[in-house]
C-alpha positions as CSV (number, residue, x, y, z in Angstrom):
1,M,-67.1,231.5,20.4
2,P,-64.7,229.6,18.1
3,G,-61.4,231.2,17.1
4,L,-60.3,232.2,13.6
5,G,-58.3,229.0,13.2
6,E,-61.3,226.8,14.0
7,A,-63.5,228.8,11.6
8,M,-60.9,228.5,8.8
9,N,-60.6,224.7,9.5
10,Y,-64.4,224.4,9.3
11,L,-64.6,226.4,6.1
12,R,-61.8,224.2,4.5
13,S,-63.7,221.1,5.5
14,V,-67.0,222.4,4.0
15,D,-65.2,223.4,0.8
16,A,-63.4,220.0,0.4
17,S,-65.9,218.7,-2.1
18,A,-66.3,221.9,-4.0
19,T,-66.0,222.2,-7.8
20,P,-62.6,223.7,-8.9
21,L,-62.8,227.4,-9.7
22,A,-61.8,226.8,-13.4
23,D,-64.8,224.4,-13.7
24,V,-67.1,227.0,-12.2
25,R,-65.9,229.7,-14.6
26,D,-66.6,227.3,-17.5
27,D,-70.2,227.0,-16.3
28,V,-70.8,230.8,-15.9
29,P,-72.0,232.3,-19.2
30,G,-69.9,235.3,-20.2
31,A,-67.3,234.8,-17.4
32,A,-63.9,235.6,-18.8
33,E,-60.9,234.2,-17.1
34,D,-60.0,237.5,-15.4
35,S,-63.6,238.7,-14.7
36,P,-65.1,238.6,-11.2
37,L,-67.4,235.6,-10.6
38,L,-69.9,237.7,-8.6
39,T,-71.5,241.0,-9.2
40,P,-70.7,243.8,-6.8
41,R,-74.1,243.4,-5.1
42,Q,-73.7,239.7,-4.8
43,T,-70.3,240.3,-3.2
44,D,-71.9,242.8,-0.8
45,V,-74.5,240.2,0.3
46,V,-71.9,237.5,0.7
47,R,-69.7,239.8,2.8
48,L,-72.7,240.4,5.1
49,A,-73.3,236.7,5.3
50,V,-69.7,236.2,6.4
51,L,-70.3,238.6,9.2
52,G,-73.3,236.5,10.3
53,L,-76.1,238.8,9.3
54,T,-79.4,237.2,8.3
55,A,-81.1,237.9,5.0
56,K,-83.5,240.3,6.8
57,E,-80.6,242.2,8.5
58,S,-78.6,242.3,5.2
59,A,-81.7,243.7,3.4
60,R,-82.1,246.4,6.0
61,R,-78.5,247.4,5.9
62,L,-78.4,247.5,2.1
63,G,-81.9,249.1,1.6
64,I,-83.3,246.3,-0.5
65,S,-85.9,243.6,0.2
66,K,-85.2,240.3,1.9
67,N,-86.3,238.5,-1.2
68,T,-83.7,240.4,-3.2
69,V,-81.0,239.4,-0.7
70,D,-82.2,235.7,-1.0
71,E,-82.0,236.0,-4.8
72,H,-78.4,237.4,-4.7
73,L,-77.4,234.6,-2.4
74,R,-79.0,232.0,-4.6
75,E,-77.3,233.4,-7.7
76,A,-74.0,233.6,-5.9
77,R,-74.3,229.9,-4.9
78,L,-75.0,229.0,-8.5
79,R,-72.1,231.0,-9.8
80,L,-69.7,229.4,-7.3
81,G,-71.1,225.9,-7.4
82,A,-72.1,225.9,-3.8
83,A,-75.1,223.9,-2.5
84,T,-75.4,225.7,0.8
85,K,-74.8,229.2,2.3
86,S,-72.0,227.7,4.4
87,Q,-70.3,226.3,1.3
88,L,-70.9,229.7,-0.5
89,I,-69.0,231.5,2.3
90,A,-66.2,228.9,2.3
91,R,-65.8,229.2,-1.5
92,A,-66.0,233.0,-1.5
93,V,-63.3,233.1,1.2
94,G,-61.2,230.4,-0.6
95,F,-61.3,232.3,-3.9
96,G,-60.4,235.5,-2.2
97,I,-63.7,237.2,-3.1
98,V,-64.3,238.1,0.5
99,S,-62.3,237.7,3.7
100,L,-63.1,236.6,7.2
101,G,-61.7,239.7,8.9
């Protein structure tokens, strides 16, 4: 199992081509400079993704459907300008929305 340092290096490399946060905020309707980019539920779903849970496992833990989890992840990717789940996690960690530990 990779160590935390290896994981952080991977996340940094995935995030290297990411859109700057200011540009993402400009693309999010109604996002004020000091407002959170993700809803509380989107943040919950991303936190569970960081822990390695699948959408089905996250749904079970949160008491919602797998489709709802997938929708929250899709919307979170859009809001953070991430093309993949890995990039979403990297950006969320990089922006301080969630932590690895």
